[in-house]
C-alpha positions as CSV (number, residue, x, y, z in Angstrom):
1,X,-1.3,-11.6,-11.5
2,X,0.1,-14.7,-9.8
3,X,2.9,-12.7,-8.4
4,X,0.4,-10.3,-6.9
5,X,-1.3,-13.2,-5.1
6,X,2.2,-14.4,-3.5
7,X,2.8,-10.6,-2.4
8,X,-0.5,-10.3,-0.5
9,X,-0.5,-13.9,0.9
10,X,2.1,-13.0,3.6
11,X,1.7,-13.7,7.3
12,X,2.2,-10.0,8.1
13,X,-0.2,-7.2,6.9
14,X,0.9,-5.7,3.4
15,X,0.5,-2.1,2.7
16,X,0.2,-1.5,-0.9
17,X,0.7,1.9,-2.3
18,X,-0.5,2.6,-5.7
19,X,1.4,5.7,-6.9
20,X,2.4,7.5,-10.2
21,X,5.8,9.6,-10.2
22,X,3.6,12.5,-12.2
23,X,1.4,12.7,-9.2
24,X,2.4,15.1,-6.4
25,X,0.3,13.5,-3.7
26,X,1.8,10.3,-4.7
27,X,5.3,11.3,-4.4
28,X,4.5,13.1,-1.0
29,X,3.9,9.7,0.3
30,X,7.2,8.4,-0.2
31,X,8.8,9.8,2.9
32,X,5.8,9.1,5.0
33,X,5.9,5.5,3.7
34,X,9.6,5.2,4.9
35,X,8.6,6.4,8.2
36,X,5.8,3.7,8.4
37,X,8.5,1.0,7.3
38,X,11.0,1.9,9.8
39,X,8.2,1.7,12.8
40,X,6.9,-1.6,11.5
41,X,10.1,-3.4,11.0
42,X,9.4,-7.0,10.0
43,X,5.9,-6.9,11.5
44,X,4.7,-5.7,8.2
45,X,5.6,-5.0,4.6
46,X,5.1,-1.8,2.2
47,X,4.9,-2.6,-1.5
48,X,4.8,0.3,-3.9
49,X,3.0,-0.3,-7.2
50,X,3.4,2.1,-10.0
51,X,0.1,2.5,-11.8
52,X,1.8,3.2,-15.4
53,X,3.7,0.1,-15.0
54,X,1.0,-2.2,-13.6
55,X,-2.0,-1.0,-15.6
56,X,-3.7,-4.4,-15.6
57,X,-3.5,-4.6,-11.9
58,X,-4.5,-1.1,-11.2
59,X,-7.5,-1.7,-13.4
60,X,-8.5,-5.0,-11.9
61,X,-8.4,-3.4,-8.4
62,X,-10.3,-0.3,-9.6
63,X,-7.5,2.2,-8.5
64,X,-8.8,5.7,-9.6
65,X,-7.5,8.3,-7.2
66,X,-3.6,8.5,-6.4
67,X,-2.3,7.5,-4.3
68,X,-4.4,4.6,-3.3
69,X,-3.6,2.7,-0.1
70,X,-4.7,-1.0,0.5
71,X,-3.8,-3.3,3.3
72,X,-4.1,-7.0,2.6
73,X,-3.7,-9.6,5.3
74,X,-3.4,-13.1,4.4
75,X,-4.4,-12.7,1.0
76,X,-7.6,-10.5,1.8
77,X,-8.1,-6.9,1.6
78,X,-8.9,-5.4,5.0
79,X,-8.7,-1.6,4.7
80,X,-8.5,0.7,1.4
81,X,-8.4,4.4,1.2
82,X,-7.5,6.8,-1.5
83,X,-5.5,10.1,-0.9
84,X,-2.6,11.1,1.3
85,X,-2.5,9.8,4.8
86,X,0.2,10.7,7.8
87,X,2.5,8.2,9.2
88,X,0.9,7.8,12.8
89,X,-2.5,7.1,11.1
90,X,-1.1,4.5,8.7
91,X,0.9,2.9,11.6
92,X,-2.2,2.9,13.8
93,X,-4.0,1.2,11.3
94,X,-1.4,-1.5,10.4
95,X,-1.0,-2.2,14.0
96,X,-4.5,-3.4,14.2
97,X,-3.7,-6.3,11.7
98,X,-0.3,-7.3,13.0
C-alpha cells in the first residue's frame, strides 16, 4: 500500500484505471487511455491496475464495477467513475486538474 501512496502523490493528476483482462469493457478502454496519455503528455499520468493482481487495493478502494477510473491530485481523490468513458471526456476532466 505504501507504493500506492507514492503513485498518487504526484504533482500532476494521476488517472487510475482499475481493469481486468476478462472484462470486455475494461479491455475496450485500453486504446482510449492510450489516446488520453498521448494528449496529456507529461501533464498527467495514467496507471493501469489489474484488479486480479491487486485485490487488496481494489477492496480498500471499494472497486466494484469495471472499469473503474479515478483521478488523484496531490494524494487526494478528486474524481471517480465506473464504466467506459471516451477519450475527449477524460481529457477534459483531467485538464481541470492540470
